[in-house]
VONU-152538 format. One record per atom (N, C-alpha, C): atom name; z, x, y; residue in three letters. Coordinates in steps of 0.1 Angstrom, whole numbers, plus 5000, padded with zeros to 4 digits. Layout:
BEGIN
  atom    pz    px    py  rest
    CA     Z     X     Y   ALA
...
***
This chain:
BEGIN
  atom    pz    px    py  rest
     N  3294  7305  6706   MET
    CA  3280  7304  6716   MET
     C  3277  7290  6719   MET
     N  3271  7291  6731   ARG
    CA  3266  7273  6733   ARG
     C  3254  7278  6734   ARG
     N  3242  7269  6732   CYS
    CA  3230  7269  6737   CYS
     C  3226  7257  6743   CYS
     N  3217  7255  6754   VAL
    CA  3211  7243  6756   VAL
     C  3195  7243  6752   VAL
     N  3190  7233  6747   VAL
    CA  3176  7239  6742   VAL
     C  3171  7228  6749   VAL
     N  3158  7229  6757   GLN
    CA  3153  7219  6759   GLN
     C  3138  7221  6753   GLN
     N  3128  7209  6753   ARG
    CA  3120  7209  6746   ARG
     C  3108  7210  6760   ARG
     N  3099  7221  6760   VAL
    CA  3085  7222  6768   VAL
     C  3074  7225  6769   VAL
     N  3066  7222  6777   ARG
    CA  3051  7220  6776   ARG
     C  3050  7235  6777   ARG
     N  3058  7243  6789   SER
    CA  3054  7255  6794   SER
     C  3069  7260  6801   SER
     N  3070  7272  6802   ALA
    CA  3082  7273  6808   ALA
     C  3081  7293  6814   ALA
     N  3087  7295  6823   SER
    CA  3085  7311  6829   SER
     C  3097  7312  6836   SER
     N  3100  7321  6836   VAL
    CA  3114  7333  6842   VAL
     C  3110  7343  6847   VAL
     N  3112  7342  6863   THR
    CA  3108  7356  6875   THR
     C  3119  7355  6879   THR
     N  3118  7372  6879   VAL
    CA  3130  7381  6888   VAL
     C  3121  7389  6896   VAL
     N  3128  7391  6906   GLU
    CA  3120  7399  6923   GLU
     C  3106  7393  6926   GLU
     N  3103  7381  6923   GLU
    CA  3089  7378  6922   GLU
     C  3079  7383  6913   GLU
     N  3084  7388  6899   LYS
    CA  3079  7389  6890   LYS
     C  3076  7381  6879   LYS
     N  3068  7375  6870   VAL
    CA  3070  7368  6858   VAL
     C  3075  7379  6845   VAL
     N  3085  7379  6840   VAL
    CA  3094  7382  6830   VAL
     C  3092  7379  6822   VAL
     N  3091  7367  6816   GLY
    CA  3089  7359  6804   GLY
     C  3083  7346  6805   GLY
     N  3073  7342  6796   SER
    CA  3066  7330  6799   SER
     C  3060  7327  6786   SER
     N  3064  7312  6783   ILE
    CA  3057  7304  6773   ILE
     C  3049  7292  6776   ILE
     N  3037  7287  6767   LYS
    CA  3034  7277  6766   LYS
     C  3043  7268  6760   LYS
     N  3039  7255  6749   GLU
    CA  3050  7247  6743   GLU
     C  3057  7255  6737   GLU
     N  3069  7247  6735   GLY
    CA  3075  7253  6725   GLY
     C  3096  7250  6732   GLY
     N  3105  7255  6733   LEU
    CA  3118  7255  6734   LEU
     C  3120  7265  6745   LEU
     N  3128  7259  6754   LEU
    CA  3138  7268  6766   LEU
     C  3148  7267  6760   LEU
     N  3152  7281  6757   VAL
    CA  3170  7279  6754   VAL
     C  3178  7287  6766   VAL
     N  3185  7283  6768   LEU
    CA  3200  7290  6778   LEU
     C  3209  7290  6767   LEU
     N  3214  7303  6767   CYS
    CA  3226  7306  6761   CYS
     C  3236  7316  6765   CYS
     N  3249  7313  6759   GLY
    CA  3263  7317  6768   GLY
     C  3268  7320  6751   GLY
     N  3284  7330  6756   PHE
    CA  3291  7336  6744   PHE
     C  3301  7338  6750   PHE
     N  3311  7332  6738   LEU
    CA  3327  7337  6738   LEU
     C  3329  7350  6734   LEU
     N  3339  7357  6743   GLU
    CA  3337  7370  6735   GLU
     C  3346  7371  6718   GLU
     N  3351  7357  6713   ASP
    CA  3349  7356  6697   ASP
     C  3336  7357  6689   ASP
     N  3326  7355  6697   ASP
    CA  3314  7353  6688   ASP
     C  3311  7360  6680   ASP
     N  3303  7356  6668   THR
    CA  3299  7368  6658   THR
     C  3284  7367  6653   THR
     N  3283  7380  6646   LYS
    CA  3269  7378  6642   LYS
     C  3264  7364  6634   LYS
     N  3275  7360  6626   GLN
    CA  3273  7353  6620   GLN
     C  3275  7338  6624   GLN
     N  3279  7336  6635   LYS
    CA  3274  7326  6644   LYS
     C  3263  7325  6651   LYS
     N  3258  7336  6655   ILE
    CA  3243  7338  6658   ILE
     C  3232  7336  6648   ILE
     N  3234  7341  6639   ASP
    CA  3223  7342  6627   ASP
     C  3224  7325  6627   ASP
     N  3236  7318  6625   TRP
    CA  3231  7300  6623   TRP
     C  3226  7296  6635   TRP
     N  3231  7300  6649   VAL
    CA  3224  7292  6656   VAL
     C  3208  7298  6658   VAL
     N  3206  7310  6655   ALA
    CA  3187  7313  6658   ALA
     C  3183  7303  6648   ALA
     N  3186  7305  6631   ASN
    CA  3183  7296  6622   ASN
     C  3180  7280  6630   ASN
     N  3191  7274  6634   LYS
    CA  3191  7261  6635   LYS
     C  3180  7258  6646   LYS
     N  3180  7266  6655   ILE
    CA  3168  7267  6667   ILE
     C  3156  7267  6660   ILE
     N  3149  7277  6654   ALA
    CA  3139  7277  6646   ALA
     C  3138  7266  6641   ALA
     N  3144  7257  6632   ASN
    CA  3140  7249  6624   ASN
     C  3144  7232  6633   ASN
     N  3150  7231  6639   LEU
    CA  3154  7221  6648   LEU
     C  3141  7210  6649   LEU
     N  3144  7198  6644   ARG
    CA  3133  7191  6642   ARG
     C  3131  7182  6656   ARG
     N  3127  7184  6665   ILE
    CA  3125  7174  6681   ILE
     C  3112  7179  6688   ILE
     N  3104  7181  6677   PHE
    CA  3087  7176  6683   PHE
     C  3081  7165  6674   PHE
     N  3073  7159  6676   ASN
    CA  3069  7146  6674   ASN
     C  3057  7151  6662   ASN
     N  3061  7142  6648   ASP
    CA  3047  7142  6638   ASP
     C  3038  7133  6642   ASP
     N  3031  7131  6634   GLU
    CA  3019  7123  6635   GLU
     C  3020  7110  6639   GLU
     N  3035  7103  6632   ASN
    CA  3038  7091  6635   ASN
     C  3046  7088  6647   ASN
     N  3049  7097  6654   ASP
    CA  3058  7099  6669   ASP
     C  3071  7100  6667   ASP
     N  3075  7107  6652   LYS
    CA  3088  7107  6650   LYS
     C  3092  7124  6653   LYS
     N  3105  7123  6655   LEU
    CA  3108  7139  6657   LEU
     C  3112  7145  6641   LEU
     N  3103  7150  6637   ASN
    CA  3103  7158  6623   ASN
     C  3097  7170  6625   ASN
     N  3094  7178  6636   LEU
    CA  3086  7186  6634   LEU
     C  3094  7199  6642   LEU
     N  3097  7211  6634   SER
    CA  3100  7220  6645   SER
     C  3094  7231  6651   SER
     N  3099  7241  6659   VAL
    CA  3092  7247  6671   VAL
     C  3080  7255  6661   VAL
     N  3082  7258  6648   LYS
    CA  3076  7268  6638   LYS
     C  3067  7258  6633   LYS
     N  3068  7248  6630   ASP
    CA  3058  7238  6626   ASP
     C  3044  7234  6636   ASP
     N  3054  7238  6645   VAL
    CA  3041  7232  6658   VAL
     C  3030  7243  6665   VAL
     N  3038  7258  6661   GLY
    CA  3034  7268  6666   GLY
     C  3037  7273  6680   GLY
     N  3050  7267  6678   GLY
    CA  3055  7268  6696   GLY
     C  3065  7284  6700   GLY
     N  3066  7286  6709   GLU
    CA  3072  7296  6713   GLU
     C  3092  7296  6719   GLU
     N  3096  7305  6721   VAL
    CA  3110  7302  6724   VAL
     C  3113  7310  6734   VAL
     N  3118  7303  6747   LEU
    CA  3117  7312  6759   LEU
     C  3134  7313  6759   LEU
     N  3141  7325  6755   ILE
    CA  3158  7323  6753   ILE
     C  3159  7336  6773   ILE
     N  3170  7328  6777   VAL
    CA  3177  7330  6789   VAL
     C  3191  7331  6784   VAL
     N  3195  7345  6790   SER
    CA  3212  7341  6790   SER
     C  3218  7336  6804   SER
     N  3225  7328  6803   ASN
    CA  3235  7319  6812   ASN
     C  3250  7316  6808   ASN
     N  3258  7327  6814   PHE
    CA  3273  7325  6816   PHE
     C  3276  7313  6820   PHE
     N  3272  7307  6827   THR
    CA  3277  7294  6836   THR
     C  3275  7280  6827   THR
     N  3271  7284  6812   LEU
    CA  3273  7272  6805   LEU
     C  3285  7270  6797   LEU
     N  3295  7282  6799   TYR
    CA  3309  7280  6797   TYR
     C  3314  7278  6809   TYR
     N  3309  7269  6820   GLY
    CA  3320  7268  6832   GLY
     C  3331  7258  6831   GLY
     N  3341  7259  6833   ASP
    CA  3348  7248  6833   ASP
     C  3356  7239  6847   ASP
     N  3350  7226  6842   CYS
    CA  3348  7220  6857   CYS
     C  3361  7213  6857   CYS
     N  3371  7215  6851   GLY
    CA  3381  7206  6848   GLY
     C  3390  7203  6859   GLY
     N  3393  7213  6871   ASN
    CA  3401  7219  6878   ASN
     C  3398  7219  6892   ASN
     N  3397  7213  6903   GLY
    CA  3390  7216  6914   GLY
     C  3375  7216  6915   GLY
     N  3371  7219  6925   HIS
    CA  3354  7216  6928   HIS
     C  3349  7231  6923   HIS
     N  3351  7240  6922   ARG
    CA  3345  7256  6916   ARG
     C  3352  7257  6901   ARG
     N  3336  7259  6894   PRO
    CA  3340  7261  6881   PRO
     C  3345  7273  6879   PRO
     N  3352  7274  6866   ASN
    CA  3357  7285  6860   ASN
     C  3353  7293  6851   ASN
     N  3349  7304  6850   PHE
    CA  3339  7308  6842   PHE
     C  3345  7318  6834   PHE
     N  3360  7319  6830   SER
    CA  3368  7331  6824   SER
     C  3370  7328  6811   SER
     N  3364  7316  6801   LEU
    CA  3361  7315  6792   LEU
     C  3347  7323  6787   LEU
     N  3339  7326  6792   ALA
    CA  3326  7335  6793   ALA
     C  3328  7346  6789   ALA
     N  3323  7352  6779   ALA
    CA  3322  7369  6776   ALA
     C  3319  7380  6785   ALA
     N  3325  7387  6792   LYS
    CA  3322  7395  6804   LYS
     C  3304  7403  6795   LYS
     N  3298  7406  6806   GLY
    CA  3286  7413  6804   GLY
     C  3288  7422  6792   GLY
     N  3295  7434  6790   GLU
    CA  3297  7439  6782   GLU
     C  3299  7438  6766   GLU
     N  3305  7426  6765   ILE
    CA  3305  7419  6753   ILE
     C  3289  7410  6751   ILE
     N  3289  7402  6759   SER
    CA  3277  7393  6758   SER
     C  3263  7397  6759   SER
     N  3261  7410  6764   GLN
    CA  3250  7416  6763   GLN
     C  3249  7421  6747   GLN
     N  3252  7426  6740   PRO
    CA  3249  7430  6726   PRO
     C  3247  7415  6719   PRO
     N  3262  7409  6722   LEU
    CA  3254  7393  6720   LEU
     C  3240  7390  6719   LEU
     N  3236  7389  6733   TYR
    CA  3227  7382  6737   TYR
     C  3212  7392  6727   TYR
     N  3214  7406  6728   GLU
    CA  3202  7412  6722   GLU
     C  3203  7409  6710   GLU
     N  3214  7408  6703   TYR
    CA  3213  7405  6688   TYR
     C  3209  7390  6683   TYR
     N  3210  7382  6697   PHE
    CA  3202  7367  6693   PHE
     C  3188  7367  6697   PHE
     N  3183  7375  6703   VAL
    CA  3168  7379  6708   VAL
     C  3165  7386  6696   VAL
     N  3166  7390  6688   GLU
    CA  3162  7400  6675   GLU
     C  3165  7392  6667   GLU
     N  3172  7384  6660   LYS
    CA  3171  7373  6653   LYS
     C  3162  7364  6655   LYS
     N  3161  7358  6664   THR
    CA  3153  7347  6667   THR
     C  3139  7349  6666   THR
     N  3136  7364  6668   THR
    CA  3123  7371  6671   THR
     C  3116  7370  6653   THR
     N  3127  7374  6647   GLN
    CA  3123  7372  6634   GLN
     C  3122  7362  6628   GLN
     N  3123  7347  6630   LEU
    CA  3118  7336  6628   LEU
     C  3109  7329  6635   LEU
     N  3104  7331  6652   ILE
    CA  3097  7326  6656   ILE
     C  3091  7336  6669   ILE
     N  3081  7335  6675   PRO
    CA  3077  7342  6688   PRO
     C  3088  7338  6699   PRO
     N  3096  7350  6706   VAL
    CA  3098  7349  6715   VAL
     C  3100  7356  6725   VAL
     N  3100  7348  6738   GLN
    CA  3099  7356  6753   GLN
     C  3117  7357  6760   GLN
     N  3120  7361  6768   THR
    CA  3128  7363  6774   THR
     C  3132  7368  6788   THR
     N  3141  7359  6797   GLY
    CA  3145  7366  6811   GLY
     C  3152  7381  6808   GLY
     N  3161  7383  6819   MET
    CA  3162  7395  6818   MET
     C  3184  7392  6823   MET
     N  3188  7401  6812   PHE
    CA  3200  7396  6810   PHE
     C  3207  7403  6825   PHE
     N  3213  7394  6829   GLY
    CA  3224  7400  6841   GLY
     C  3220  7398  6855   GLY
     N  3203  7398  6861   GLU
    CA  3196  7395  6868   GLU
     C  3199  7380  6874   GLU
     N  3196  7378  6889   HIS
    CA  3190  7367  6893   HIS
     C  3178  7359  6890   HIS
     N  3176  7349  6882   MET
    CA  3164  7345  6878   MET
     C  3161  7333  6880   MET
     N  3146  7330  6881   GLU
    CA  3144  7318  6889   GLU
     C  3136  7312  6875   GLU
     N  3134  7298  6874   MET
    CA  3131  7292  6863   MET
     C  3121  7282  6866   MET
     N  3111  7278  6860   LYS
    CA  3101  7272  6859   LYS
     C  3100  7265  6848   LYS
     N  3100  7251  6846   MET
    CA  3097  7249  6832   MET
     C  3092  7229  6833   MET
     N  3081  7229  6823   ASP
    CA  3078  7219  6821   ASP
     C  3081  7209  6812   ASP
     N  3091  7202  6815   PHE
    CA  3099  7192  6802   PHE
     C  3091  7182  6794   PHE
     N  3090  7185  6779   ASN
    CA  3084  7179  6773   ASN
     C  3092  7165  6767   ASN
     N  3092  7154  6773   GLY
    CA  3103  7143  6763   GLY
     C  3110  7136  6777   GLY
     N  3120  7141  6789   PRO
    CA  3126  7152  6785   PRO
     C  3136  7151  6771   PRO
     N  3136  7159  6762   ILE
    CA  3145  7164  6750   ILE
     C  3153  7178  6753   ILE
     N  3165  7173  6755   THR
    CA  3175  7185  6756   THR
     C  3187  7183  6747   THR
     N  3190  7190  6736   VAL
    CA  3202  7191  6729   VAL
     C  3212  7203  6734   VAL
     N  3224  7205  6728   ILE
    CA  3233  7211  6730   ILE
     C  3239  7217  6718   ILE
     N  3238  7233  6716   ILE
    CA  3242  7237  6702   ILE
     C  3256  7244  6704   ILE
     N  3264  7241  6702   ASP
    CA  3279  7244  6700   ASP
     C  3282  7253  6687   ASP
     N  3287  7267  6686   ARG
    CA  3291  7271  6674   ARG
     C  3303  7283  6676   ARG
***
């Protein structure tokens, strides 16, 4: 499982001109899956995201989590995170889990994360337009 986690002031996802997910301060999480990903990996990543200390405390140090600041998380599926750009000019996405495997993993990830912090989502398998107001910018990658 791979996640790109971005600290945002706000973020939203639109599908066919309709906003399907929107948050204020928090984290935008793009997630992709491999065929051999497990619920144990997903549990670890959900916990890591909920407790990741990438928000500023009163001393302007990165010591607070999204839970600590009362933020939200916007989770968006993104198989292109596993695009291999090593050969040629077109990424190879063969490492990414196919939809019938990744959709249940995505749904489990959303469920687990929702147990820890407030979550909004995009729509799995749909073409999505995203808007975000970065805060930092602070971007981290979580691979498990």
